[in-house]
PyMOL commands that place a pseudoatom at each C-alpha (Angstrom):
pseudoatom trace, name=CA, resn=MET, resi=1, chain=A, elem=C, hetatm=0, pos=[-14.830, -30.919, 71.042]
pseudoatom trace, name=CA, resn=LYS, resi=2, chain=A, elem=C, hetatm=0, pos=[-15.555, -34.425, 71.125]
pseudoatom trace, name=CA, resn=THR, resi=3, chain=A, elem=C, hetatm=0, pos=[-18.822, -33.914, 72.763]
pseudoatom trace, name=CA, resn=LEU, resi=4, chain=A, elem=C, hetatm=0, pos=[-19.859, -31.233, 70.167]
pseudoatom trace, name=CA, resn=ALA, resi=5, chain=A, elem=C, hetatm=0, pos=[-19.043, -33.751, 67.215]
pseudoatom trace, name=CA, resn=THR, resi=6, chain=A, elem=C, hetatm=0, pos=[-21.037, -36.269, 68.979]
pseudoatom trace, name=CA, resn=ARG, resi=7, chain=A, elem=C, hetatm=0, pos=[-24.071, -34.068, 69.458]
pseudoatom trace, name=CA, resn=PHE, resi=8, chain=A, elem=C, hetatm=0, pos=[-24.001, -32.971, 65.794]
pseudoatom trace, name=CA, resn=LEU, resi=9, chain=A, elem=C, hetatm=0, pos=[-23.888, -36.528, 64.653]
pseudoatom trace, name=CA, resn=CYS, resi=10, chain=A, elem=C, hetatm=0, pos=[-26.870, -37.464, 67.115]
pseudoatom trace, name=CA, resn=LEU, resi=11, chain=A, elem=C, hetatm=0, pos=[-28.765, -34.671, 65.436]
pseudoatom trace, name=CA, resn=LEU, resi=12, chain=A, elem=C, hetatm=0, pos=[-27.633, -35.187, 61.719]
pseudoatom trace, name=CA, resn=LEU, resi=13, chain=A, elem=C, hetatm=0, pos=[-28.380, -38.942, 61.612]
pseudoatom trace, name=CA, resn=PRO, resi=14, chain=A, elem=C, hetatm=0, pos=[-32.037, -38.657, 62.328]
pseudoatom trace, name=CA, resn=LEU, resi=15, chain=A, elem=C, hetatm=0, pos=[-32.422, -35.904, 60.062]
pseudoatom trace, name=CA, resn=THR, resi=16, chain=A, elem=C, hetatm=0, pos=[-30.655, -37.947, 57.201]
pseudoatom trace, name=CA, resn=ILE, resi=17, chain=A, elem=C, hetatm=0, pos=[-32.716, -40.901, 57.974]
pseudoatom trace, name=CA, resn=PHE, resi=18, chain=A, elem=C, hetatm=0, pos=[-35.930, -39.205, 57.859]
pseudoatom trace, name=CA, resn=ALA, resi=19, chain=A, elem=C, hetatm=0, pos=[-35.156, -37.381, 54.705]
pseudoatom trace, name=CA, resn=GLY, resi=20, chain=A, elem=C, hetatm=0, pos=[-34.929, -40.710, 52.962]
pseudoatom trace, name=CA, resn=ASN, resi=21, chain=A, elem=C, hetatm=0, pos=[-38.040, -42.055, 53.651]
pseudoatom trace, name=CA, resn=LEU, resi=22, chain=A, elem=C, hetatm=0, pos=[-41.336, -41.640, 51.444]
pseudoatom trace, name=CA, resn=SER, resi=23, chain=A, elem=C, hetatm=0, pos=[-43.989, -41.614, 54.085]
pseudoatom trace, name=CA, resn=ALA, resi=24, chain=A, elem=C, hetatm=0, pos=[-44.460, -39.222, 57.185]
pseudoatom trace, name=CA, resn=GLU, resi=25, chain=A, elem=C, hetatm=0, pos=[-42.149, -39.913, 59.856]
pseudoatom trace, name=CA, resn=PRO, resi=26, chain=A, elem=C, hetatm=0, pos=[-42.417, -39.695, 63.331]
pseudoatom trace, name=CA, resn=TRP, resi=27, chain=A, elem=C, hetatm=0, pos=[-39.864, -37.376, 65.395]
pseudoatom trace, name=CA, resn=ARG, resi=28, chain=A, elem=C, hetatm=0, pos=[-38.633, -39.302, 68.528]
pseudoatom trace, name=CA, resn=GLY, resi=29, chain=A, elem=C, hetatm=0, pos=[-41.992, -41.564, 68.275]
pseudoatom trace, name=CA, resn=ILE, resi=30, chain=A, elem=C, hetatm=0, pos=[-44.168, -38.249, 68.157]
pseudoatom trace, name=CA, resn=VAL, resi=31, chain=A, elem=C, hetatm=0, pos=[-46.329, -38.711, 65.090]
pseudoatom trace, name=CA, resn=PRO, resi=32, chain=A, elem=C, hetatm=0, pos=[-48.416, -35.892, 63.686]
pseudoatom trace, name=CA, resn=LEU, resi=33, chain=A, elem=C, hetatm=0, pos=[-52.233, -36.523, 63.673]
pseudoatom trace, name=CA, resn=LYS, resi=34, chain=A, elem=C, hetatm=0, pos=[-51.687, -39.688, 66.102]
pseudoatom trace, name=CA, resn=SER, resi=35, chain=A, elem=C, hetatm=0, pos=[-49.768, -38.602, 69.115]
pseudoatom trace, name=CA, resn=THR, resi=36, chain=A, elem=C, hetatm=0, pos=[-51.166, -36.621, 71.864]
pseudoatom trace, name=CA, resn=ARG, resi=37, chain=A, elem=C, hetatm=0, pos=[-50.199, -34.058, 74.384]
pseudoatom trace, name=CA, resn=LEU, resi=38, chain=A, elem=C, hetatm=0, pos=[-50.013, -36.884, 76.927]
pseudoatom trace, name=CA, resn=ASP, resi=39, chain=A, elem=C, hetatm=0, pos=[-47.631, -38.774, 74.722]
pseudoatom trace, name=CA, resn=VAL, resi=40, chain=A, elem=C, hetatm=0, pos=[-45.399, -35.771, 74.166]
pseudoatom trace, name=CA, resn=GLU, resi=41, chain=A, elem=C, hetatm=0, pos=[-45.183, -34.965, 77.761]
pseudoatom trace, name=CA, resn=ARG, resi=42, chain=A, elem=C, hetatm=0, pos=[-44.404, -38.452, 78.549]
pseudoatom trace, name=CA, resn=LEU, resi=43, chain=A, elem=C, hetatm=0, pos=[-41.366, -38.210, 76.213]
pseudoatom trace, name=CA, resn=LEU, resi=44, chain=A, elem=C, hetatm=0, pos=[-40.508, -34.737, 76.746]
pseudoatom trace, name=CA, resn=GLY, resi=45, chain=A, elem=C, hetatm=0, pos=[-41.885, -33.854, 80.291]
pseudoatom trace, name=CA, resn=LYS, resi=46, chain=A, elem=C, hetatm=0, pos=[-43.630, -30.399, 80.724]
pseudoatom trace, name=CA, resn=PRO, resi=47, chain=A, elem=C, hetatm=0, pos=[-43.105, -27.665, 78.180]
pseudoatom trace, name=CA, resn=LEU, resi=48, chain=A, elem=C, hetatm=0, pos=[-41.793, -24.152, 79.109]
pseudoatom trace, name=CA, resn=PRO, resi=49, chain=A, elem=C, hetatm=0, pos=[-44.559, -21.961, 80.407]
pseudoatom trace, name=CA, resn=GLY, resi=50, chain=A, elem=C, hetatm=0, pos=[-46.369, -20.149, 77.912]
pseudoatom trace, name=CA, resn=ASN, resi=51, chain=A, elem=C, hetatm=0, pos=[-49.744, -18.581, 77.386]
pseudoatom trace, name=CA, resn=MET, resi=52, chain=A, elem=C, hetatm=0, pos=[-50.812, -20.528, 74.336]
pseudoatom trace, name=CA, resn=ASN, resi=53, chain=A, elem=C, hetatm=0, pos=[-52.358, -23.874, 75.112]
pseudoatom trace, name=CA, resn=PHE, resi=54, chain=A, elem=C, hetatm=0, pos=[-52.188, -25.126, 71.410]
pseudoatom trace, name=CA, resn=TYR, resi=55, chain=A, elem=C, hetatm=0, pos=[-48.417, -24.269, 70.785]
pseudoatom trace, name=CA, resn=VAL, resi=56, chain=A, elem=C, hetatm=0, pos=[-45.591, -25.301, 73.281]
pseudoatom trace, name=CA, resn=THR, resi=57, chain=A, elem=C, hetatm=0, pos=[-41.823, -25.178, 73.520]
pseudoatom trace, name=CA, resn=TYR, resi=58, chain=A, elem=C, hetatm=0, pos=[-39.064, -27.364, 75.002]
pseudoatom trace, name=CA, resn=LYS, resi=59, chain=A, elem=C, hetatm=0, pos=[-35.380, -26.454, 75.301]
pseudoatom trace, name=CA, resn=LEU, resi=60, chain=A, elem=C, hetatm=0, pos=[-33.627, -29.687, 75.005]
pseudoatom trace, name=CA, resn=GLU, resi=61, chain=A, elem=C, hetatm=0, pos=[-29.674, -30.075, 75.094]
pseudoatom trace, name=CA, resn=SER, resi=62, chain=A, elem=C, hetatm=0, pos=[-29.334, -30.227, 71.234]
pseudoatom trace, name=CA, resn=GLU, resi=63, chain=A, elem=C, hetatm=0, pos=[-32.435, -28.529, 70.009]
pseudoatom trace, name=CA, resn=GLU, resi=64, chain=A, elem=C, hetatm=0, pos=[-35.507, -26.514, 70.740]
pseudoatom trace, name=CA, resn=VAL, resi=65, chain=A, elem=C, hetatm=0, pos=[-38.578, -28.321, 70.009]
pseudoatom trace, name=CA, resn=ARG, resi=66, chain=A, elem=C, hetatm=0, pos=[-42.101, -26.437, 69.265]
pseudoatom trace, name=CA, resn=VAL, resi=67, chain=A, elem=C, hetatm=0, pos=[-45.251, -28.718, 69.266]
pseudoatom trace, name=CA, resn=ARG, resi=68, chain=A, elem=C, hetatm=0, pos=[-48.591, -27.286, 67.803]
pseudoatom trace, name=CA, resn=TYR, resi=69, chain=A, elem=C, hetatm=0, pos=[-51.825, -29.238, 68.907]
pseudoatom trace, name=CA, resn=ALA, resi=70, chain=A, elem=C, hetatm=0, pos=[-55.246, -29.281, 67.528]
pseudoatom trace, name=CA, resn=ASP, resi=71, chain=A, elem=C, hetatm=0, pos=[-57.658, -26.836, 69.224]
pseudoatom trace, name=CA, resn=LYS, resi=72, chain=A, elem=C, hetatm=0, pos=[-61.316, -26.816, 67.741]
pseudoatom trace, name=CA, resn=SER, resi=73, chain=A, elem=C, hetatm=0, pos=[-61.955, -23.329, 69.182]
pseudoatom trace, name=CA, resn=LEU, resi=74, chain=A, elem=C, hetatm=0, pos=[-59.357, -22.087, 66.429]
pseudoatom trace, name=CA, resn=CYS, resi=75, chain=A, elem=C, hetatm=0, pos=[-60.975, -23.935, 63.682]
pseudoatom trace, name=CA, resn=THR, resi=76, chain=A, elem=C, hetatm=0, pos=[-63.056, -21.804, 60.987]
pseudoatom trace, name=CA, resn=ARG, resi=77, chain=A, elem=C, hetatm=0, pos=[-63.451, -24.875, 58.590]
pseudoatom trace, name=CA, resn=THR, resi=78, chain=A, elem=C, hetatm=0, pos=[-64.431, -28.198, 60.094]
pseudoatom trace, name=CA, resn=ASP, resi=79, chain=A, elem=C, hetatm=0, pos=[-63.670, -29.992, 57.002]
pseudoatom trace, name=CA, resn=GLU, resi=80, chain=A, elem=C, hetatm=0, pos=[-59.925, -29.158, 57.313]
pseudoatom trace, name=CA, resn=CYS, resi=81, chain=A, elem=C, hetatm=0, pos=[-57.694, -31.966, 58.467]
pseudoatom trace, name=CA, resn=GLU, resi=82, chain=A, elem=C, hetatm=0, pos=[-56.550, -30.390, 61.846]
pseudoatom trace, name=CA, resn=CYS, resi=83, chain=A, elem=C, hetatm=0, pos=[-60.152, -29.789, 62.714]
pseudoatom trace, name=CA, resn=ARG, resi=84, chain=A, elem=C, hetatm=0, pos=[-61.146, -33.199, 62.282]
pseudoatom trace, name=CA, resn=VAL, resi=85, chain=A, elem=C, hetatm=0, pos=[-58.775, -34.731, 65.044]
pseudoatom trace, name=CA, resn=PRO, resi=86, chain=A, elem=C, hetatm=0, pos=[-59.510, -34.455, 68.678]
pseudoatom trace, name=CA, resn=ASP, resi=87, chain=A, elem=C, hetatm=0, pos=[-58.177, -31.368, 70.710]
pseudoatom trace, name=CA, resn=ASP, resi=88, chain=A, elem=C, hetatm=0, pos=[-54.568, -31.960, 71.916]
pseudoatom trace, name=CA, resn=THR, resi=89, chain=A, elem=C, hetatm=0, pos=[-53.531, -34.083, 68.939]
pseudoatom trace, name=CA, resn=VAL, resi=90, chain=A, elem=C, hetatm=0, pos=[-50.122, -33.160, 67.587]
pseudoatom trace, name=CA, resn=LEU, resi=91, chain=A, elem=C, hetatm=0, pos=[-50.389, -31.322, 64.195]
pseudoatom trace, name=CA, resn=ASN, resi=92, chain=A, elem=C, hetatm=0, pos=[-46.697, -30.570, 63.613]
pseudoatom trace, name=CA, resn=VAL, resi=93, chain=A, elem=C, hetatm=0, pos=[-43.290, -30.652, 65.471]
pseudoatom trace, name=CA, resn=VAL, resi=94, chain=A, elem=C, hetatm=0, pos=[-40.749, -28.080, 64.589]
pseudoatom trace, name=CA, resn=ILE, resi=95, chain=A, elem=C, hetatm=0, pos=[-37.081, -28.706, 65.337]
pseudoatom trace, name=CA, resn=ARG, resi=96, chain=A, elem=C, hetatm=0, pos=[-34.615, -25.782, 65.641]
pseudoatom trace, name=CA, resn=PRO, resi=97, chain=A, elem=C, hetatm=0, pos=[-31.092, -27.401, 66.074]
pseudoatom trace, name=CA, resn=LYS, resi=98, chain=A, elem=C, hetatm=0, pos=[-28.608, -25.692, 68.261]
pseudoatom trace, name=CA, resn=ALA, resi=99, chain=A, elem=C, hetatm=0, pos=[-25.691, -27.227, 66.493]
pseudoatom trace, name=CA, resn=THR, resi=100, chain=A, elem=C, hetatm=0, pos=[-24.678, -25.711, 62.837]
pseudoatom trace, name=CA, resn=ILE, resi=101, chain=A, elem=C, hetatm=0, pos=[-25.973, -28.067, 60.120]
pseudoatom trace, name=CA, resn=LYS, resi=102, chain=A, elem=C, hetatm=0, pos=[-25.078, -27.494, 56.644]
pseudoatom trace, name=CA, resn=PHE, resi=103, chain=A, elem=C, hetatm=0, pos=[-27.919, -28.092, 54.355]
pseudoatom trace, name=CA, resn=SER, resi=104, chain=A, elem=C, hetatm=0, pos=[-25.766, -29.177, 51.562]
pseudoatom trace, name=CA, resn=SER, resi=105, chain=A, elem=C, hetatm=0, pos=[-24.205, -31.851, 53.915]
pseudoatom trace, name=CA, resn=LEU, resi=106, chain=A, elem=C, hetatm=0, pos=[-27.578, -33.609, 54.078]
pseudoatom trace, name=CA, resn=ASP, resi=107, chain=A, elem=C, hetatm=0, pos=[-27.141, -34.904, 50.637]
pseudoatom trace, name=CA, resn=LEU, resi=108, chain=A, elem=C, hetatm=0, pos=[-31.118, -34.724, 49.941]
pseudoatom trace, name=CA, resn=ASP, resi=109, chain=A, elem=C, hetatm=0, pos=[-32.763, -35.688, 46.652]
pseudoatom trace, name=CA, resn=GLN, resi=110, chain=A, elem=C, hetatm=0, pos=[-33.707, -32.280, 45.740]
pseudoatom trace, name=CA, resn=SER, resi=111, chain=A, elem=C, hetatm=0, pos=[-35.920, -33.622, 43.094]
pseudoatom trace, name=CA, resn=ARG, resi=112, chain=A, elem=C, hetatm=0, pos=[-38.370, -34.753, 45.952]
pseudoatom trace, name=CA, resn=TYR, resi=113, chain=A, elem=C, hetatm=0, pos=[-38.483, -31.283, 47.241]
pseudoatom trace, name=CA, resn=HIS, resi=114, chain=A, elem=C, hetatm=0, pos=[-40.432, -28.197, 46.542]
pseudoatom trace, name=CA, resn=ALA, resi=115, chain=A, elem=C, hetatm=0, pos=[-38.703, -24.977, 47.065]
pseudoatom trace, name=CA, resn=ILE, resi=116, chain=A, elem=C, hetatm=0, pos=[-40.721, -22.247, 48.545]
pseudoatom trace, name=CA, resn=VAL, resi=117, chain=A, elem=C, hetatm=0, pos=[-38.894, -18.761, 48.721]
pseudoatom trace, name=CA, resn=ASN, resi=118, chain=A, elem=C, hetatm=0, pos=[-39.969, -16.247, 51.373]
pseudoatom trace, name=CA, resn=ALA, resi=119, chain=A, elem=C, hetatm=0, pos=[-41.027, -13.125, 49.469]
pseudoatom trace, name=CA, resn=GLU, resi=120, chain=A, elem=C, hetatm=0, pos=[-39.897, -10.714, 52.282]
pseudoatom trace, name=CA, resn=ASN, resi=121, chain=A, elem=C, hetatm=0, pos=[-36.564, -12.638, 52.852]
pseudoatom trace, name=CA, resn=THR, resi=122, chain=A, elem=C, hetatm=0, pos=[-35.387, -14.382, 49.604]
pseudoatom trace, name=CA, resn=ASN, resi=123, chain=A, elem=C, hetatm=0, pos=[-32.491, -15.869, 51.620]
pseudoatom trace, name=CA, resn=ASN, resi=124, chain=A, elem=C, hetatm=0, pos=[-34.904, -17.941, 53.577]
pseudoatom trace, name=CA, resn=VAL, resi=125, chain=A, elem=C, hetatm=0, pos=[-36.047, -21.089, 51.459]
pseudoatom trace, name=CA, resn=ALA, resi=126, chain=A, elem=C, hetatm=0, pos=[-38.273, -23.746, 52.689]
pseudoatom trace, name=CA, resn=TYR, resi=127, chain=A, elem=C, hetatm=0, pos=[-37.592, -27.299, 50.968]
pseudoatom trace, name=CA, resn=SER, resi=128, chain=A, elem=C, hetatm=0, pos=[-40.757, -29.241, 51.428]
pseudoatom trace, name=CA, resn=ASP, resi=129, chain=A, elem=C, hetatm=0, pos=[-41.552, -32.995, 50.584]
pseudoatom trace, name=CA, resn=PHE, resi=130, chain=A, elem=C, hetatm=0, pos=[-45.284, -33.223, 50.977]
pseudoatom trace, name=CA, resn=ASP, resi=131, chain=A, elem=C, hetatm=0, pos=[-45.214, -36.851, 50.407]
pseudoatom trace, name=CA, resn=ALA, resi=132, chain=A, elem=C, hetatm=0, pos=[-43.162, -37.284, 53.685]
pseudoatom trace, name=CA, resn=GLY, resi=133, chain=A, elem=C, hetatm=0, pos=[-44.697, -34.249, 55.607]
pseudoatom trace, name=CA, resn=LEU, resi=134, chain=A, elem=C, hetatm=0, pos=[-41.095, -32.874, 56.126]
pseudoatom trace, name=CA, resn=MET, resi=135, chain=A, elem=C, hetatm=0, pos=[-39.945, -29.335, 55.477]
pseudoatom trace, name=CA, resn=TYR, resi=136, chain=A, elem=C, hetatm=0, pos=[-36.402, -27.811, 55.824]
pseudoatom trace, name=CA, resn=VAL, resi=137, chain=A, elem=C, hetatm=0, pos=[-36.044, -24.322, 56.340]
pseudoatom trace, name=CA, resn=ILE, resi=138, chain=A, elem=C, hetatm=0, pos=[-32.604, -22.913, 55.384]
pseudoatom trace, name=CA, resn=SER, resi=139, chain=A, elem=C, hetatm=0, pos=[-30.506, -19.965, 54.925]
pseudoatom trace, name=CA, resn=LYS, resi=140, chain=A, elem=C, hetatm=0, pos=[-29.521, -20.020, 51.444]
pseudoatom trace, name=CA, resn=ARG, resi=141, chain=A, elem=C, hetatm=0, pos=[-26.635, -17.547, 51.757]
pseudoatom trace, name=CA, resn=ASP, resi=142, chain=A, elem=C, hetatm=0, pos=[-25.086, -19.565, 54.755]
pseudoatom trace, name=CA, resn=ASP, resi=143, chain=A, elem=C, hetatm=0, pos=[-26.230, -23.012, 53.526]
pseudoatom trace, name=CA, resn=LEU, resi=144, chain=A, elem=C, hetatm=0, pos=[-27.606, -23.631, 57.119]
pseudoatom trace, name=CA, resn=VAL, resi=145, chain=A, elem=C, hetatm=0, pos=[-30.723, -25.447, 58.267]
pseudoatom trace, name=CA, resn=LEU, resi=146, chain=A, elem=C, hetatm=0, pos=[-32.628, -23.073, 60.514]
pseudoatom trace, name=CA, resn=TYR, resi=147, chain=A, elem=C, hetatm=0, pos=[-35.330, -25.606, 61.422]
pseudoatom trace, name=CA, resn=VAL, resi=148, chain=A, elem=C, hetatm=0, pos=[-36.935, -28.838, 60.293]
pseudoatom trace, name=CA, resn=GLN, resi=149, chain=A, elem=C, hetatm=0, pos=[-40.863, -29.484, 60.392]
pseudoatom trace, name=CA, resn=TYR, resi=150, chain=A, elem=C, hetatm=0, pos=[-42.538, -32.950, 61.068]
pseudoatom trace, name=CA, resn=SER, resi=151, chain=A, elem=C, hetatm=0, pos=[-46.118, -32.659, 59.557]
pseudoatom trace, name=CA, resn=SER, resi=152, chain=A, elem=C, hetatm=0, pos=[-48.897, -34.966, 58.265]
pseudoatom trace, name=CA, resn=THR, resi=153, chain=A, elem=C, hetatm=0, pos=[-49.062, -35.926, 54.730]
pseudoatom trace, name=CA, resn=ALA, resi=154, chain=A, elem=C, hetatm=0, pos=[-52.296, -35.736, 52.305]
pseudoatom trace, name=CA, resn=LYS, resi=155, chain=A, elem=C, hetatm=0, pos=[-52.483, -39.612, 52.874]
pseudoatom trace, name=CA, resn=ASP, resi=156, chain=A, elem=C, hetatm=0, pos=[-52.487, -39.127, 56.599]
pseudoatom trace, name=CA, resn=CYS, resi=157, chain=A, elem=C, hetatm=0, pos=[-55.289, -36.527, 56.383]
pseudoatom trace, name=CA, resn=GLU, resi=158, chain=A, elem=C, hetatm=0, pos=[-57.429, -38.901, 54.195]
pseudoatom trace, name=CA, resn=ALA, resi=159, chain=A, elem=C, hetatm=0, pos=[-57.267, -41.620, 57.183]
pseudoatom trace, name=CA, resn=VAL, resi=160, chain=A, elem=C, hetatm=0, pos=[-58.802, -39.037, 59.500]
pseudoatom trace, name=CA, resn=PRO, resi=161, chain=A, elem=C, hetatm=0, pos=[-62.537, -39.737, 59.979]
pseudoatom trace, name=CA, resn=LYS, resi=162, chain=A, elem=C, hetatm=0, pos=[-64.710, -37.152, 58.454]
for i in range(1, 162): cmd.bond("trace and resi %d" % i, "trace and resi %d" % (i + 1))
show_as sticks, trace
zoom trace
């Protein structure tokens, strides 16, 4: 039981810290639009085998991690931010915690978050802070964090050369 509580606190603390910042934050040193596939593999090792080069998955002790990389072959509009960075640049990181985390326990400043309701499943709501590049997707009925996504911000995109 003590190990479960320790793992929960280790996961909850970074989420709470990241939620309080105004600029985009890295996850474990991985920064969207700056970090590369090599950086991620140096930190996390090789991903699980898969058939999509631009989207990889890691199963860690306390969470599942999915990383999406830039791939110019998928770009239809070259003016989009993700199409202006080199291939294999991290676009976003999605963290699915294994521990149960109550959304209400995060004590977020809800005024900073924009709620996006899934039209097909109104129980699933995304709370997005576009200024921080942070989004929580939750089960509203159960008050549970389903996953957290770390992305770039509009300011980050402005810094990418055109």
